[in-house]
Every structure is written in structure tokens, then in C-alpha cells.
C-alpha positions in Angstrom: 69.3 -19.3 155.9 67.6 -18.7 152.6 64.2 -19.9 153.5 61.8 -21.4 150.9 62.6 -20.9 147.3 59.8 -19.5 145.1 58.7 -20.7 141.7 60.5 -19.2 138.6 64.0 -19.2 140.0 67.1 -17.9 138.3 70.8 -18.4 138.9 72.7 -15.5 140.5 76.3 -14.5 140.0 76.9 -16.8 137.1 78.9 -14.2 135.2 81.1 -13.6 138.3 82.7 -17.1 138.1 82.7 -17.6 141.9 81.3 -20.0 144.5 77.9 -18.4 144.2 77.6 -19.0 140.5 75.3 -22.0 140.9 73.2 -20.6 143.7 69.6 -20.1 142.7 67.5 -17.2 144.1 63.9 -16.2 143.5 63.1 -14.1 140.5 63.4 -10.4 141.1 65.8 -11.0 144.0 69.5 -10.8 144.6 72.2 -11.5 147.1 73.7 -9.4 149.9 76.9 -10.5 151.6 79.9 -9.5 153.7 82.5 -11.0 156.0 83.0 -9.8 159.5 86.5 -9.4 160.9 88.0 -7.9 164.1 90.9 -5.3 164.0 93.6 -8.0 163.6 91.7 -9.6 160.7 90.4 -12.6 162.7 86.9 -13.7 161.8 84.0 -12.9 164.1 81.6 -15.8 164.2 78.1 -15.5 165.8 78.0 -11.7 165.4 74.4 -10.5 165.1 73.3 -8.8 162.0 70.0 -7.2 160.7 69.1 -6.1 157.2 66.5 -3.3 156.9 64.9 -1.8 153.8 64.6 1.9 152.8 61.6 2.4 155.2 63.6 1.0 158.2 61.7 -2.3 158.3 63.6 -5.4 159.2 63.8 -7.8 156.3 66.2 -10.4 157.6 68.5 -11.0 160.5 70.6 -13.7 162.3 74.2 -14.5 163.2 77.3 -14.8 161.1 78.4 -18.3 160.3 81.5 -20.0 161.8 83.6 -18.2 159.1 82.2 -14.7 159.9 80.0 -14.6 156.8 76.7 -12.8 156.2 74.7 -14.0 153.2 71.1 -13.1 152.6 68.7 -13.4 149.7 66.5 -10.3 149.4 64.2 -8.6 146.9 65.9 -6.0 144.7 66.2 -2.6 146.4 68.1 -0.4 148.8 69.2 -1.9 152.1 71.1 -1.1 155.3 73.1 -3.7 157.1 73.8 -3.4 160.9 76.4 -5.8 162.6 76.9 -6.0 166.3 79.1 -8.2 168.5 80.0 -8.2 172.2 83.0 -6.0 172.8 82.9 -4.1 169.5 81.3 -0.9 168.2 78.4 -1.5 165.8 78.9 -1.4 162.0 76.4 0.2 159.7 76.6 0.0 155.9 74.3 0.3 152.9 74.0 -1.6 149.6 71.9 -1.7 146.4 70.7 -5.1 145.4 69.6 -5.7 141.8 67.7 -8.5 140.2 69.9 -11.6 139.8 72.9 -9.6 141.2 75.3 -9.9 144.1 75.9 -6.9 146.3 78.9 -7.5 148.5 80.2 -5.2 151.2 83.4 -7.2 151.3 85.3 -7.4 154.6 83.7 -5.5 157.4 86.0 -4.7 160.2 84.6 -4.1 163.7 86.4 -1.8 166.0 87.0 -2.5 169.7 84.6 -0.8 172.0 85.8 1.0 175.1 84.4 -1.0 178.1 82.4 0.9 180.7 84.1 2.0 183.9 83.7 -0.5 186.7 82.4 0.5 190.1 85.1 1.6 192.6 86.2 -0.9 195.2 84.2 -0.9 198.4 80.9 -1.8 199.9 77.8 -1.2 197.8 74.1 -2.1 198.3 71.2 -2.9 196.0 68.9 0.0 195.6 65.4 -1.6 195.6 63.5 1.4 194.3 65.3 1.2 190.9 65.8 -2.6 190.8 63.6 -5.5 189.9 63.7 -9.3 190.2 61.2 -10.8 187.8 60.4 -14.3 186.5 58.5 -15.9 183.7 56.8 -19.4 183.8 54.9 -21.4 181.2 51.2 -21.9 181.9 49.1 -24.8 180.4 51.7 -25.2 177.6 50.6 -21.9 175.9 50.7 -18.6 177.7 53.4 -17.3 179.9 52.9 -15.9 183.5 55.0 -12.9 184.5 55.7 -12.1 188.1 58.2 -10.4 190.4 59.3 -10.3 194.0 58.5 -6.9 195.5 60.7 -7.1 198.6 64.5 -7.9 198.6 67.8 -6.5 199.8 71.4 -7.1 198.7 75.0 -6.1 199.4 78.0 -6.2 197.0 81.6 -6.0 198.0 83.6 -4.7 195.0 87.2 -5.9 195.3 90.3 -4.3 193.7 90.1 -7.1 191.1 86.5 -7.3 190.0 86.9 -11.1 189.8 87.4 -11.2 193.6 84.2 -9.4 194.4 81.2 -11.0 196.3 77.5 -10.4 196.6 74.6 -11.5 198.9 70.9 -11.1 198.0 67.9 -11.9 200.3 64.4 -12.1 198.8 61.2 -12.1 200.8 59.4 -15.2 199.4 56.0 -13.9 200.5 56.4 -10.8 198.3 55.8 -12.8 195.2 53.4 -10.9 192.9 51.8 -12.1 189.6 48.9 -9.6 189.8 46.4 -12.3 190.6 45.7 -12.7 194.4 44.4 -16.3 194.2 47.4 -17.4 192.2 49.8 -15.6 194.5 48.2 -17.3 197.6 48.7 -20.7 195.9 52.3 -19.9 195.1 52.9 -19.0 198.8 51.3 -22.2 200.0 53.0 -25.5 200.8 52.3 -26.6 197.2 55.1 -24.2 196.0 57.2 -21.8 198.0 55.8 -22.8 201.5 56.7 -19.3 202.9 55.7 -20.4 206.4 58.6 -22.8 206.5 61.0 -21.0 204.1 60.3 -17.3 204.4 63.4 -16.1 202.3 65.4 -17.0 199.3 69.1 -16.2 199.3 71.8 -16.0 196.7 75.5 -15.7 197.7 78.4 -15.5 195.2 82.1 -14.8 195.3 82.9 -15.9 191.8 82.8 -13.2 189.1 84.1 -14.3 185.7 84.7 -11.9 182.9 83.3 -13.3 179.6 84.5 -10.5 177.4 83.2 -7.0 176.8 80.4 -6.1 179.2 79.5 -9.8 179.9 80.1 -11.4 183.2 79.2 -14.8 184.8 78.3 -14.5 188.4 78.2 -18.0 190.0 76.9 -18.8 193.5 74.6 -20.8 195.7 70.9 -20.2 195.5 68.9 -21.4 198.5 65.2 -21.8 197.7 62.6 -24.0 199.5 65.3 -25.3 201.8 67.5 -26.5 199.0 70.8 -25.0 197.8 72.0 -25.3 194.2 74.8 -23.7 192.2 73.4 -21.1 189.8 75.2 -18.9 187.3 73.8 -15.5 186.4 74.5 -14.4 182.8 75.2 -10.7 183.5 75.6 -7.6 181.3 77.2 -4.7 183.1 75.7 -1.4 181.9 78.1 1.0 183.5 78.1 3.9 185.9 75.8 6.9 186.2 74.4 9.5 188.5 71.1 9.6 190.3 68.8 12.6 190.6 70.6 13.7 193.8 74.1 13.3 192.2 74.7 9.9 193.8 76.9 7.4 191.9 75.0 4.3 190.6 76.1 1.2 188.8 73.7 -1.0 186.9 73.5 -4.5 185.4 71.0 -6.9 183.9 71.2 -10.6 184.7 69.3 -13.7 183.6 69.2 -17.3 184.4 66.9 -20.3 184.2 65.8 -22.5 187.1 64.1 -25.9 187.2 61.5 -26.3 189.8 62.4 -30.0 190.5 65.9 -29.0 191.5 64.5 -27.2 194.5 61.8 -29.8 195.3 59.0 -27.6 193.9 57.3 -30.6 192.5 53.6 -29.8 192.7 52.0 -30.5 189.4 48.6 -31.1 187.9 48.0 -32.3 184.3 45.4 -31.1 182.0 43.8 -32.9 179.1 46.2 -34.5 176.6 48.9 -34.6 179.3 49.7 -30.9 179.3 51.2 -29.6 182.5 49.4 -26.8 184.2 52.8 -25.2 185.2 56.0 -25.6 183.2 59.1 -27.0 184.9 61.5 -24.2 183.9 61.4 -20.7 185.3 63.2 -17.8 183.6 64.7 -15.2 186.0 65.3 -11.7 184.7 66.8 -9.0 186.9 67.5 -5.3 186.5 69.8 -4.2 189.3 71.2 -0.8 190.4 73.7 -0.6 193.2 74.8 2.5 195.2 77.7 3.0 197.6 76.7 1.8 201.1 76.1 4.7 203.4 
């Protein structure tokens, strides 16, 4: 966590007689620390934190360790610490770090966040004008290609218990768009999607699992290129809102990763030094808004 030590190091906290007494830090630097707890004093591991300086620039960041600790070595100065974790309200604190010193914020207690209201039970549909289904693929081992599908439709049945809900999404495979006509034509060909034989992709799920806070896992069958595989969407529910005409909307963001070989999309060519022209994994990133079905 502390990175590479510089020359001319000194011990920090020796006068404090604690576990940090023998820890060496660069000259002109000090330590910043805290322990992150929940409202019942249980530790919060893997909470995200960021340390910024007086100008608002990020100096250091990461996740709390398995015991909920934050420990950073930073140059002497004024700092702000922000801590966030799923299901809790963010914490913001400040500290002054002196040369060779240890600035501890002690135990930081995160408060439970009020979860956003779920959509009402009933029939909803994906609103394509304010939704997007995008993807990212690796190209020649270096750059990334970004694309999207321009035509899709979907329906969601919200049950009395959200966990009993279901959804069905259909995507027009020929609507793939990477902003390069020649590449898009190749992706539509039999080398890849073969849209003549498989004009649509479909995802159907009736398994919604609450993972805590605003996180949900939506597991279902994705049919692509004539092959069906089980896929789980890592979903963040963003809550309810109103459109320009006063209509109710619900929104979420979902991500997953697919492997081309799982769906027999096995076309490949190798470049010099054995580098693949197209990577095997595809990252899917969706921003979805749904409205009550009219």
C-alpha cells in the first residue's frame, strides 16, 4: 500500500509506543489512518476511500483492509479523507499530517443509507430513447473498441416481491454500431454475429437477487449466435424519477463480461508476435430506463 520508499527515510510514531513505531516513511512525510465501522461497531472491509490534498487533487486511494483499516503515507500537509461503502452514507473528514507524525481519525462510523424506492408492481417496458446497450472489446492487444446496439426492446414484470420479478430483452443484432462501416459489416457477417441466420439476441431472467444496498444480481439466459448461456448482470438500481412529461421512470446500470468462445464466435486472426486481432472477452455496459407499460 505504501509504494516505493525514498532515500533518507525516518521512523514514524516511535514516541507513541504503538504498532507503527518501527514503520519507516519517507523524509518530510507522515501517516494518515482510521478504522471504518458500521453503526453496530462491526468492521467494514473493502470500503472505498480517497485522500485529497488542499487543492482537491487525489493523492491516494484504495479499499480498507480485512480489518476495516485505512493507512496511507503522504507528504506533510492538509488532507481530506472520503470513505464510501455500498448501503452507507459517505463519510468526509479532514486531518493535518506533520513530518514524521501520525494523524489518526480513529474509528469512523458509517451510517446506513436509505435505499431508493423500488418501482411499483406491474408491467413496465424499456424506454429505448433514454437507454443504451454498449460493449467494449480489446483490439490488437492495445486499444479498446467501443460500440453499441441501436435497436432493442424489453419488458419487465415487477412483482410484489422484487426477487420474484422477470425481464425479457430482445436486441436487433444488425443494429451493431462501432462508428466504422467496414468493421460493422464484418461484425454482421458469418465471421461473427451472422445476422442472416441469427437476427436477434435475447436475454430472459426471472431471478433477481438483492446483494445489499442498491446492488442486485439479475441472472438469466442469454441467447446469442444460436447458443444460450447463463449470464448474471451486476446491477445497480438508481431509483425513481419523473420524465419531462411527468411520467414515472426507474433507472439502473448493469454490467457483465462475455467470452466469445462461449457463443461459438470463434473467428480469429493473429498478428505478429501472436497477438490476437480481437480479444476473447467482451465487456457489456448498460444504462436502462423503464416506464410503466401503456
